[in-house]
C-alpha positions as CSV (number, residue, x, y, z in Angstrom):
1,S,39.8,-0.7,24.8
2,C,43.7,-0.6,25.3
3,A,43.8,-2.8,21.9
4,P,43.3,0.6,19.8
5,A,45.7,2.7,21.7
6,L,48.5,0.0,21.4
7,D,48.4,-0.1,18.1
8,T,48.5,3.8,17.1
9,A,51.4,4.0,20.0
10,R,52.8,0.9,17.7
11,G,52.1,2.7,14.4
12,R,54.0,6.0,15.6
13,R,56.8,3.8,16.8
14,I,57.2,2.1,13.5
15,A,57.1,5.2,11.6
16,Q,59.8,7.0,13.8
17,E,61.9,3.9,13.1
18,R,61.4,4.0,9.4
19,E,62.4,8.0,9.2
20,V,65.3,7.3,11.5
21,R,66.6,4.5,8.8
22,A,65.8,6.9,6.1
23,R,67.8,9.9,7.1
24,T,70.8,8.0,8.4
25,S,71.1,6.4,5.0
26,M,70.3,9.4,2.8
27,E,74.1,9.6,2.1
28,N,73.7,6.6,-0.3
29,A,70.3,6.9,-1.0
30,T,68.7,6.3,-4.4
31,P,64.8,6.9,-4.8
32,S,64.3,3.2,-4.9
33,K,66.3,2.4,-1.9
34,V,64.1,5.2,0.1
35,A,61.2,3.9,-1.1
36,H,61.9,0.5,-0.1
37,Q,63.1,1.7,3.6
38,L,60.1,3.7,4.1
39,S,57.5,1.1,3.2
40,T,59.0,-2.2,4.3
41,P,59.3,-2.9,8.3
42,Q,63.3,-4.3,9.3
43,G,63.0,-8.2,8.9
44,F,60.3,-8.0,6.2
45,R,60.5,-8.8,3.0
46,P,58.8,-6.4,0.8
47,T,55.6,-6.9,-0.8
48,K,55.5,-7.1,-4.8
49,Y,52.8,-6.1,-6.8
50,V,51.6,-6.7,-10.2
51,V,50.6,-2.9,-11.5
52,L,47.6,-2.9,-14.1
53,S,47.0,0.7,-15.1
54,Y,44.4,2.6,-17.2
55,K,45.9,3.9,-20.4
56,T,46.2,7.7,-18.8
57,L,48.2,6.1,-16.0
58,D,50.7,3.9,-17.7
59,A,53.5,6.4,-17.2
60,F,53.0,6.5,-13.5
61,A,52.7,2.7,-13.5
62,Q,56.3,2.7,-15.6
63,R,57.8,5.1,-12.9
64,L,56.9,2.5,-10.0
65,V,58.8,0.1,-11.8
66,E,61.7,1.9,-12.6
67,A,61.7,3.3,-8.9
68,D,61.8,-0.3,-7.3
69,P,62.1,-3.1,-10.2
70,E,62.1,-5.7,-7.8
71,R,58.8,-4.5,-6.0
72,F,56.5,-3.7,-8.9
73,T,55.7,-5.3,-12.6
74,T,53.6,-4.2,-15.2
75,Y,51.7,-5.4,-18.0
76,P,50.7,-3.6,-20.6
77,T,46.8,-3.4,-21.0
78,K,45.1,-2.7,-24.4
79,W,42.0,-0.6,-24.1
80,G,39.4,-0.5,-27.0
81,R,36.0,-1.1,-28.4
82,F,34.2,-3.5,-30.2
83,E,33.6,-2.3,-33.7
84,D,30.0,-3.9,-34.0
85,S,28.7,-3.0,-30.8
86,G,31.0,-0.2,-29.4
87,M,31.3,-2.3,-26.2
88,D,34.6,-2.3,-24.0
89,H,37.0,-4.1,-25.4
90,I,39.9,-4.7,-22.8
91,I,42.6,-7.2,-23.2
92,V,44.4,-6.9,-19.4
93,G,48.4,-8.0,-19.6
94,G,50.1,-10.8,-17.5
95,F,47.7,-13.5,-18.2
96,S,48.8,-15.2,-21.7
97,P,50.4,-17.1,-22.4
98,V,51.6,-17.5,-19.0
99,N,49.2,-16.7,-16.4
100,R,51.9,-14.0,-13.9
101,V,49.0,-12.3,-12.2
102,M,47.5,-15.2,-10.7
103,R,48.6,-15.3,-6.8
104,S,50.0,-11.9,-6.7
105,H,49.4,-8.5,-5.1
106,V,47.5,-6.1,-7.8
107,L,47.9,-2.7,-7.8
108,F,45.1,-1.6,-10.2
109,L,45.3,2.3,-11.0
110,A,42.2,3.6,-12.0
111,D,41.5,7.3,-13.7
112,F,37.7,8.0,-12.9
113,N,38.2,11.2,-14.6
114,S,38.5,9.4,-18.5
């Protein structure tokens, strides 16, 4: 079938175009501009993400926001345990008093070592 070959060729062409745009604009580049150019094809609006993270990845989530505040927004999540049962007590930010997560693309940063 030709479709996978065309998709692969198209993918390489898009990657090459992104690389050329990044190289030609490096004189005035900032980390957020480079990240934006490399991740968003020309003519498309960048996808905006709500970043939710486990406490060990909060600093990484904040760096994403600092690198491109127009694309990334983070809300604090409280991680704890109920005293009586020992069960997890997790309060995910961005839902109250106004639900800012609804109809959003969500990037959840998990730590499977903790």
